[in-house]
C-alpha positions as protocol buffer text, in pm:
chain_id: "A"
residue {
  index: 1
  type: MET
  ca { x: 7130 y: 5192 z: 3487 }
}
residue {
  index: 2
  type: VAL
  ca { x: 7200 y: 5102 z: 3801 }
}
residue {
  index: 3
  type: LYS
  ca { x: 7420 y: 4849 z: 3702 }
}
residue {
  index: 4
  type: TYR
  ca { x: 7623 y: 5190 z: 3469 }
}
residue {
  index: 5
  type: LEU
  ca { x: 7613 y: 5384 z: 3789 }
}
residue {
  index: 6
  type: ASP
  ca { x: 7770 y: 5155 z: 4020 }
}
residue {
  index: 7
  type: GLU
  ca { x: 8033 y: 5062 z: 3749 }
}
residue {
  index: 8
  type: THR
  ca { x: 8077 y: 5417 z: 3707 }
}
residue {
  index: 9
  type: LEU
  ca { x: 8112 y: 5516 z: 4083 }
}
residue {
  index: 10
  type: ASP
  ca { x: 8356 y: 5206 z: 4125 }
}
residue {
  index: 11
  type: ARG
  ca { x: 8593 y: 5327 z: 3867 }
}
residue {
  index: 12
  type: THR
  ca { x: 8544 y: 5687 z: 3999 }
}
residue {
  index: 13
  type: PHE
  ca { x: 8654 y: 5600 z: 4369 }
}
residue {
  index: 14
  type: ALA
  ca { x: 8902 y: 5352 z: 4265 }
}
residue {
  index: 15
  type: ALA
  ca { x: 9053 y: 5618 z: 4058 }
}
residue {
  index: 16
  type: LEU
  ca { x: 9048 y: 5846 z: 4325 }
}
residue {
  index: 17
  type: SER
  ca { x: 9212 y: 5593 z: 4588 }
}
residue {
  index: 18
  type: ASP
  ca { x: 9544 y: 5716 z: 4509 }
}
residue {
  index: 19
  type: PRO
  ca { x: 9716 y: 5974 z: 4657 }
}
residue {
  index: 20
  type: THR
  ca { x: 9949 y: 6065 z: 4295 }
}
residue {
  index: 21
  type: ARG
  ca { x: 9632 y: 6067 z: 4141 }
}
residue {
  index: 22
  type: ARG
  ca { x: 9448 y: 6291 z: 4354 }
}
residue {
  index: 23
  type: ALA
  ca { x: 9748 y: 6518 z: 4347 }
}
residue {
  index: 24
  type: LEU
  ca { x: 9735 y: 6527 z: 3941 }
}
residue {
  index: 25
  type: LEU
  ca { x: 9374 y: 6628 z: 3950 }
}
residue {
  index: 26
  type: ALA
  ca { x: 9430 y: 6874 z: 4170 }
}
residue {
  index: 27
  type: ARG
  ca { x: 9674 y: 7048 z: 3971 }
}
residue {
  index: 28
  type: LEU
  ca { x: 9412 y: 7038 z: 3710 }
}
residue {
  index: 29
  type: VAL
  ca { x: 9203 y: 7203 z: 3925 }
}
residue {
  index: 30
  type: GLU
  ca { x: 9449 y: 7503 z: 3932 }
}
residue {
  index: 31
  type: ASN
  ca { x: 9571 y: 7494 z: 3585 }
}
residue {
  index: 32
  type: ASP
  ca { x: 9288 y: 7364 z: 3375 }
}
residue {
  index: 33
  type: HIS
  ca { x: 9498 y: 7228 z: 3052 }
}
residue {
  index: 34
  type: LEU
  ca { x: 9788 y: 7139 z: 3137 }
}
residue {
  index: 35
  type: SER
  ca { x: 10048 y: 6921 z: 2889 }
}
residue {
  index: 36
  type: VAL
  ca { x: 10146 y: 6587 z: 3048 }
}
residue {
  index: 37
  type: SER
  ca { x: 10511 y: 6672 z: 3087 }
}
residue {
  index: 38
  type: GLU
  ca { x: 10405 y: 6963 z: 3334 }
}
residue {
  index: 39
  type: LEU
  ca { x: 10156 y: 6766 z: 3485 }
}
residue {
  index: 40
  type: ALA
  ca { x: 10463 y: 6494 z: 3578 }
}
residue {
  index: 41
  type: ALA
  ca { x: 10677 y: 6785 z: 3678 }
}
residue {
  index: 42
  type: PRO
  ca { x: 10621 y: 6807 z: 3993 }
}
residue {
  index: 43
  type: PHE
  ca { x: 10601 y: 6449 z: 4046 }
}
residue {
  index: 44
  type: ALA
  ca { x: 10934 y: 6212 z: 4180 }
}
residue {
  index: 45
  type: ILE
  ca { x: 10815 y: 5912 z: 3946 }
}
residue {
  index: 46
  type: SER
  ca { x: 10907 y: 5850 z: 3615 }
}
residue {
  index: 47
  type: LEU
  ca { x: 10662 y: 5977 z: 3312 }
}
residue {
  index: 48
  type: PRO
  ca { x: 10518 y: 5630 z: 3209 }
}
residue {
  index: 49
  type: ALA
  ca { x: 10430 y: 5544 z: 3606 }
}
residue {
  index: 50
  type: ILE
  ca { x: 10260 y: 5914 z: 3541 }
}
residue {
  index: 51
  type: MET
  ca { x: 10075 y: 5782 z: 3208 }
}
residue {
  index: 52
  type: LYS
  ca { x: 9942 y: 5481 z: 3387 }
}
residue {
  index: 53
  type: HIS
  ca { x: 9804 y: 5750 z: 3681 }
}
residue {
  index: 54
  type: LEU
  ca { x: 9638 y: 5927 z: 3373 }
}
residue {
  index: 55
  type: ASP
  ca { x: 9537 y: 5666 z: 3199 }
}
residue {
  index: 56
  type: VAL
  ca { x: 9333 y: 5492 z: 3502 }
}
residue {
  index: 57
  type: LEU
  ca { x: 9150 y: 5879 z: 3549 }
}
residue {
  index: 58
  type: SER
  ca { x: 9104 y: 5865 z: 3186 }
}
residue {
  index: 59
  type: ASP
  ca { x: 8953 y: 5536 z: 3266 }
}
residue {
  index: 60
  type: ALA
  ca { x: 8761 y: 5637 z: 3499 }
}
residue {
  index: 61
  type: GLY
  ca { x: 8628 y: 6000 z: 3289 }
}
residue {
  index: 62
  type: LEU
  ca { x: 8815 y: 6249 z: 3546 }
}
residue {
  index: 63
  type: ILE
  ca { x: 9031 y: 6371 z: 3259 }
}
residue {
  index: 64
  type: VAL
  ca { x: 9005 y: 6416 z: 2877 }
}
residue {
  index: 65
  type: ARG
  ca { x: 9328 y: 6424 z: 2673 }
}
residue {
  index: 66
  type: GLU
  ca { x: 9365 y: 6580 z: 2380 }
}
residue {
  index: 67
  type: LYS
  ca { x: 9643 y: 6587 z: 2159 }
}
residue {
  index: 68
  type: THR
  ca { x: 9767 y: 6913 z: 1947 }
}
residue {
  index: 69
  type: GLY
  ca { x: 10075 y: 6755 z: 1761 }
}
residue {
  index: 70
  type: ARG
  ca { x: 10308 y: 6593 z: 1985 }
}
residue {
  index: 71
  type: THR
  ca { x: 10201 y: 6745 z: 2290 }
}
residue {
  index: 72
  type: VAL
  ca { x: 9905 y: 6592 z: 2473 }
}
residue {
  index: 73
  type: ALA
  ca { x: 9712 y: 6765 z: 2724 }
}
residue {
  index: 74
  type: CYS
  ca { x: 9503 y: 6720 z: 3008 }
}
residue {
  index: 75
  type: ARG
  ca { x: 9175 y: 6858 z: 3134 }
}
residue {
  index: 76
  type: LEU
  ca { x: 8903 y: 6805 z: 3422 }
}
residue {
  index: 77
  type: THR
  ca { x: 8562 y: 6655 z: 3359 }
}
residue {
  index: 78
  type: ALA
  ca { x: 8303 y: 6694 z: 3618 }
}
residue {
  index: 79
  type: GLN
  ca { x: 7988 y: 6399 z: 3561 }
}
residue {
  index: 80
  type: PRO
  ca { x: 8173 y: 6172 z: 3786 }
}
residue {
  index: 81
  type: MET
  ca { x: 8261 y: 6403 z: 3995 }
}
residue {
  index: 82
  type: GLU
  ca { x: 7942 y: 6459 z: 4000 }
}
residue {
  index: 83
  type: GLN
  ca { x: 7743 y: 6116 z: 4031 }
}
residue {
  index: 84
  type: ALA
  ca { x: 8013 y: 6053 z: 4296 }
}
residue {
  index: 85
  type: MET
  ca { x: 7945 y: 6415 z: 4547 }
}
residue {
  index: 86
  type: ASN
  ca { x: 7541 y: 6311 z: 4473 }
}
residue {
  index: 87
  type: TRP
  ca { x: 7599 y: 5945 z: 4603 }
}
residue {
  index: 88
  type: LEU
  ca { x: 7814 y: 6072 z: 4891 }
}
residue {
  index: 89
  type: ASN
  ca { x: 7553 y: 6364 z: 4984 }
}
residue {
  index: 90
  type: ARG
  ca { x: 7271 y: 6144 z: 5021 }
}
residue {
  index: 91
  type: TYR
  ca { x: 7466 y: 5911 z: 5249 }
}
residue {
  index: 92
  type: ALA
  ca { x: 7610 y: 6194 z: 5399 }
}
residue {
  index: 93
  type: GLN
  ca { x: 7224 y: 6353 z: 5455 }
}
residue {
  index: 94
  type: PHE
  ca { x: 7147 y: 5953 z: 5618 }
}
residue {
  index: 95
  type: TRP
  ca { x: 7427 y: 6015 z: 5862 }
}
residue {
  index: 96
  type: SER
  ca { x: 7312 y: 6413 z: 5930 }
}
residue {
  index: 97
  type: GLU
  ca { x: 6988 y: 6322 z: 6004 }
}
residue {
  index: 98
  type: SER
  ca { x: 7062 y: 6016 z: 6227 }
}
residue {
  index: 99
  type: PHE
  ca { x: 7363 y: 6212 z: 6459 }
}
residue {
  index: 100
  type: ASP
  ca { x: 7026 y: 6475 z: 6505 }
}
residue {
  index: 101
  type: ARG
  ca { x: 6857 y: 6194 z: 6597 }
}
residue {
  index: 102
  type: LEU
  ca { x: 7058 y: 6075 z: 6884 }
}
residue {
  index: 103
  type: ALA
  ca { x: 7171 y: 6420 z: 6999 }
}
residue {
  index: 104
  type: ALA
  ca { x: 6790 y: 6487 z: 7013 }
}
residue {
  index: 105
  type: PHE
  ca { x: 6750 y: 6240 z: 7220 }
}
residue {
  index: 106
  type: VAL
  ca { x: 7056 y: 6250 z: 7419 }
}
residue {
  index: 107
  type: GLU
  ca { x: 6980 y: 6599 z: 7526 }
}
residue {
  index: 108
  type: ASP
  ca { x: 6664 y: 6492 z: 7630 }
}
residue {
  index: 109
  type: LYS
  ca { x: 6771 y: 6251 z: 7840 }
}
residue {
  index: 110
  type: PRO
  ca { x: 7068 y: 6362 z: 8115 }
}
residue {
  index: 111
  type: TRP
  ca { x: 7309 y: 6092 z: 8185 }
}
residue {
  index: 112
  type: SER
  ca { x: 7446 y: 6062 z: 8567 }
}
residue {
  index: 113
  type: ALA
  ca { x: 7771 y: 5953 z: 8580 }
}
residue {
  index: 114
  type: GLN
  ca { x: 7748 y: 5786 z: 8896 }
}
residue {
  index: 115
  type: SER
  ca { x: 7542 y: 5464 z: 8897 }
}
residue {
  index: 116
  type: PRO
  ca { x: 7237 y: 5503 z: 9184 }
}
residue {
  index: 117
  type: THR
  ca { x: 7252 y: 5225 z: 9502 }
}
residue {
  index: 118
  type: PRO
  ca { x: 7058 y: 4934 z: 9473 }
}
residue {
  index: 119
  type: PRO
  ca { x: 6718 y: 4920 z: 9594 }
}
residue {
  index: 120
  type: ASN
  ca { x: 6792 y: 4680 z: 9887 }
}
residue {
  index: 121
  type: GLY
  ca { x: 7094 y: 4863 z: 10027 }
}
residue {
  index: 122
  type: GLN
  ca { x: 7342 y: 4609 z: 9860 }
}
residue {
  index: 123
  type: SER
  ca { x: 7671 y: 4727 z: 9816 }
}
residue {
  index: 124
  type: LYS
  ca { x: 7843 y: 4722 z: 9435 }
}
residue {
  index: 125
  type: VAL
  ca { x: 8056 y: 4439 z: 9449 }
}
residue {
  index: 126
  type: ARG
  ca { x: 7703 y: 4211 z: 9547 }
}
residue {
  index: 127
  type: ALA
  ca { x: 7549 y: 4383 z: 9339 }
}
residue {
  index: 128
  type: SER
  ca { x: 7796 y: 4304 z: 9037 }
}
residue {
  index: 129
  type: ARG
  ca { x: 7782 y: 3938 z: 9164 }
}
residue {
  index: 130
  type: SER
  ca { x: 7438 y: 3930 z: 9139 }
}
residue {
  index: 131
  type: ARG
  ca { x: 7420 y: 3993 z: 8772 }
}
residue {
  index: 132
  type: ALA
  ca { x: 7676 y: 3701 z: 8712 }
}
residue {
  index: 133
  type: GLY
  ca { x: 7406 y: 3432 z: 8699 }
}
residue {
  index: 134
  type: SER
  ca { x: 7565 y: 3252 z: 8951 }
}
residue {
  index: 135
  type: GLY
  ca { x: 7525 y: 3216 z: 9343 }
}
residue {
  index: 136
  type: ARG
  ca { x: 7838 y: 3050 z: 9384 }
}
residue {
  index: 137
  type: GLY
  ca { x: 8050 y: 3312 z: 9295 }
}
residue {
  index: 138
  type: ARG
  ca { x: 8351 y: 3252 z: 9034 }
}
residue {
  index: 139
  type: LYS
  ca { x: 8584 y: 2968 z: 9087 }
}
residue {
  index: 140
  type: LYS
  ca { x: 8930 y: 3049 z: 9178 }
}
residue {
  index: 141
  type: SER
  ca { x: 9256 y: 2955 z: 8993 }
}
residue {
  index: 142
  type: SER
  ca { x: 9532 y: 2820 z: 9092 }
}
residue {
  index: 143
  type: PRO
  ca { x: 9882 y: 2964 z: 9123 }
}
residue {
  index: 144
  type: PRO
  ca { x: 10084 y: 2947 z: 8802 }
}
residue {
  index: 145
  type: GLY
  ca { x: 10212 y: 2607 z: 8730 }
}
residue {
  index: 146
  type: ARG
  ca { x: 10043 y: 2402 z: 8959 }
}
residue {
  index: 147
  type: ARG
  ca { x: 9723 y: 2172 z: 8895 }
}
residue {
  index: 148
  type: PRO
  ca { x: 9506 y: 2113 z: 9186 }
}
residue {
  index: 149
  type: SER
  ca { x: 9482 y: 1793 z: 9329 }
}
residue {
  index: 150
  type: SER
  ca { x: 9166 y: 1598 z: 9291 }
}
């Protein structure tokens, strides 16, 4: 059953990944029952290209096509979108709780933009050198194009 839901979600999100398919779905939200030619009217692509997009939406279960005589009409189906929304809501809840915990943590401990002076009175430069791990400091580089003689 989990495998089936994964495949359905994969097809749904793959179908929604294309802007033309999302625009076709948006037109069907406005008018629930449109013919293929009515759906294709505002797009600057060929009718066969629209048909391929409709095939992807149909394979994902996002639309249903109904033929009456010679006219093929399309309408939305809700189930795949409901499954996708449930999946998204589960992760939205997780991230919302995580951000709430982060906000609570940040609000409890105010952050200061200025770093405190080291306890032994060293300057900031010396304090940063001591973190480098070597007491000798950095090795100086030679000027470009010249090698130091050995």
